[in-house]
C-alpha positions as CSV (number, residue, x, y, z in Angstrom):
1,X,63.8,24.9,175.7
2,X,65.4,28.2,176.9
3,X,64.6,31.2,174.7
4,X,65.0,34.9,174.9
5,X,61.9,36.6,176.4
6,X,60.7,38.1,173.1
7,X,61.3,34.9,171.1
8,X,59.5,32.9,173.8
9,X,56.5,35.2,173.6
10,X,56.4,35.0,169.8
11,X,56.8,31.2,170.1
12,X,53.9,30.9,172.6
13,X,51.7,33.2,170.5
14,X,52.3,31.0,167.5
15,X,54.1,33.9,165.7
16,X,57.5,32.1,165.5
17,X,58.3,28.5,164.7
18,X,61.3,26.4,163.8
19,X,61.5,24.5,160.4
20,X,63.9,21.6,160.1
21,X,66.9,21.8,157.9
22,X,69.0,18.9,156.5
23,X,71.5,19.0,159.3
24,X,70.5,17.6,162.7
25,X,69.5,20.2,165.3
26,X,69.6,23.0,162.8
27,X,66.4,25.0,162.2
28,X,65.2,27.9,160.0
29,X,63.5,30.5,162.2
30,X,60.1,31.3,160.6
31,X,58.2,34.4,161.8
32,X,54.6,35.3,161.0
33,X,54.4,38.1,158.4
34,X,52.9,40.6,160.8
35,X,55.9,40.1,163.2
36,X,58.7,40.0,160.6
37,X,59.6,43.6,161.5
38,X,61.0,42.5,164.9
39,X,63.6,40.2,163.3
40,X,66.3,42.7,162.5
41,X,66.0,45.1,165.5
42,X,66.2,42.1,167.9
43,X,68.8,40.2,166.0
44,X,66.7,37.1,165.5
45,X,68.7,34.9,163.2
46,X,67.4,33.2,160.0
47,X,68.9,29.9,161.1
48,X,69.7,28.4,164.6
49,X,71.7,25.4,165.7
50,X,70.4,24.0,169.0
51,X,73.1,22.7,171.4
52,X,72.7,20.9,174.7
53,X,74.0,22.6,177.8
54,X,74.9,20.5,180.9
55,X,72.3,17.7,181.1
56,X,69.5,19.5,179.4
57,X,68.0,17.6,176.5
58,X,67.7,19.1,173.0
59,X,64.2,20.1,171.9
60,X,62.2,17.2,170.3
61,X,62.2,17.6,166.5
62,X,58.7,16.0,166.5
63,X,57.3,18.5,168.9
64,X,58.9,21.4,167.0
65,X,57.4,20.0,163.8
66,X,54.0,19.8,165.4
67,X,54.3,23.4,166.7
68,X,55.3,24.6,163.3
69,X,52.4,22.8,161.6
70,X,49.9,24.3,164.1
71,X,51.4,27.8,163.5
72,X,51.2,27.5,159.8
73,X,47.6,26.2,159.9
74,X,46.6,29.0,162.3
75,X,48.1,31.7,160.0
76,X,46.7,30.2,156.8
77,X,43.2,29.8,158.3
78,X,43.1,33.2,159.9
79,X,42.7,31.8,163.4
80,X,46.0,33.4,164.5
81,X,44.5,36.9,164.1
82,X,41.6,35.8,166.3
83,X,44.0,34.5,169.0
84,X,46.1,37.7,168.8
85,X,42.9,39.7,169.3
86,X,42.2,37.7,172.5
87,X,45.7,38.3,173.8
88,X,45.3,42.1,173.1
89,X,42.0,42.1,174.9
90,X,43.5,40.3,177.9
91,X,46.4,42.8,178.1
92,X,43.9,45.7,178.2
93,X,41.8,44.0,180.9
94,X,42.9,45.5,184.2
95,X,40.2,44.3,186.6
96,X,37.1,42.1,186.4
97,X,33.8,44.0,186.0
98,X,30.9,43.3,188.4
99,X,28.4,42.9,185.5
100,X,30.4,40.0,183.9
101,X,31.4,42.0,180.8
102,X,35.0,40.9,181.2
103,X,34.1,37.2,181.1
104,X,34.9,36.5,177.5
105,X,38.6,37.4,177.7
106,X,38.9,35.7,181.1
107,X,37.3,32.5,179.9
108,X,39.7,32.6,176.9
109,X,42.6,32.7,179.3
110,X,41.2,29.8,181.2
111,X,40.8,27.9,177.9
112,X,44.4,28.5,176.9
113,X,45.6,27.0,180.1
114,X,43.5,23.8,179.5
115,X,44.8,23.4,176.0
């Protein structure tokens, strides 16, 4: 699925998900409350209609539904805030320390690759 860089980042961080509508390949764009302020400045629409370009397949409705369910559970449980804190820590980390103090954010990054 090809997405704008900002939307892709929000999607990856579980802050944006797609909810099915009654029409095929039409989705409502849901954004986590703490990210809702980015919707208007970046022209993120309320509803999108996915279309296939060339031979690229459309996104799987099942996978989008699974992603949406995971996002909703993460936000309802408070886990999303924890994951966001890990991302912030990783962005602040410039180099690995010799004493191993930078290990927790680094191990989290490794864990996210495995998942």
